[in-house]
C-alpha positions as CSV (number, residue, x, y, z in Angstrom):
1,M,117.5,5.8,202.8
2,A,116.8,6.0,206.2
3,A,113.0,5.9,207.7
4,S,111.9,9.0,209.7
5,R,109.8,8.3,212.7
6,E,106.4,9.6,211.4
7,D,107.3,6.9,208.6
8,V,107.4,3.8,211.1
9,K,103.7,2.2,211.8
10,F,103.8,1.0,215.3
11,L,102.3,-2.3,216.2
12,S,102.0,-1.4,219.8
13,N,101.1,1.6,221.7
14,P,104.5,3.7,222.3
15,K,103.4,4.5,225.4
16,I,102.9,1.6,227.4
17,G,106.4,1.7,229.4
18,L,105.7,4.7,230.5
19,K,103.9,5.5,234.4
20,R,102.3,8.1,235.5
21,K,103.5,10.1,238.2
22,K,101.7,8.7,242.0
23,Y,100.4,11.7,243.8
24,C,99.1,11.5,247.3
25,R,95.5,12.1,247.3
26,F,95.2,13.8,250.4
27,R,97.6,16.1,249.5
28,K,95.7,16.9,246.2
29,F,92.1,17.1,247.4
30,G,93.0,18.7,251.0
31,I,91.9,16.5,253.2
32,K,93.0,16.6,256.7
33,Y,91.2,13.9,258.8
34,I,90.5,10.5,257.8
35,D,87.3,9.2,259.3
36,Y,87.7,5.6,260.8
37,K,83.9,5.0,260.7
38,D,83.8,5.4,256.8
39,P,84.8,1.6,255.5
40,D,84.3,2.4,252.3
41,F,86.4,4.6,251.7
42,L,89.4,2.9,253.6
43,L,88.6,-0.2,251.6
44,Q,90.6,1.8,248.6
45,F,93.3,0.6,250.9
46,I,93.4,-2.7,251.8
47,N,93.6,-5.2,249.6
48,E,91.8,-8.7,249.1
49,Q,93.3,-10.6,252.0
50,G,92.5,-7.3,254.4
51,K,95.9,-6.5,254.5
52,L,97.4,-2.8,254.1
53,L,98.9,-1.8,250.5
54,P,102.1,-0.4,250.9
55,R,103.0,3.7,250.1
56,R,104.6,3.3,246.9
57,I,101.4,0.8,245.6
58,T,98.6,3.7,247.0
59,G,100.9,6.6,246.3
60,N,100.2,8.4,249.6
61,S,102.9,10.5,251.6
62,L,104.3,8.9,255.1
63,K,102.2,10.9,256.9
64,Y,98.8,10.1,255.4
65,Q,99.5,6.9,255.3
66,R,100.4,6.3,258.8
67,R,97.3,8.0,259.5
68,V,95.2,5.4,257.1
69,A,96.8,2.7,258.6
70,T,95.5,3.9,262.3
71,A,92.2,4.3,260.9
72,V,91.9,0.9,259.6
73,K,93.0,-0.6,262.4
74,R,90.4,1.3,264.6
75,A,87.7,0.2,262.1
76,R,89.1,-3.3,262.3
77,H,88.8,-2.9,266.2
78,L,85.1,-1.7,266.6
79,G,84.2,-4.3,263.7
80,M,83.6,-2.0,260.7
81,L,86.4,-3.6,258.8
82,P,87.8,-7.2,259.3
83,F,91.0,-8.4,260.0
84,I,90.9,-11.4,257.6
85,G,89.1,-10.8,254.3
86,D,88.4,-14.0,252.1
87,L,87.8,-12.6,248.7
88,L,86.8,-9.1,250.5
89,K,86.1,-7.1,246.9
């Protein structure tokens, strides 16, 4: 007698291997302009060393990833964001 799927008890969550679809937050919320004078928002796109996070991690589209990169570079130039961050977060 074979056990059906309802009879099988899982030791771990069966949805562990499934990944959620990434989305561009700028297109989803209709953000047209990325403000370089808002360092708290730009910190979401920077890792602990102060490097820009890639698109495959953030989920941004190419257009907005370029705009984020320009905004971060402008904020660094004005001194709002550090070029090198030792334990930035």
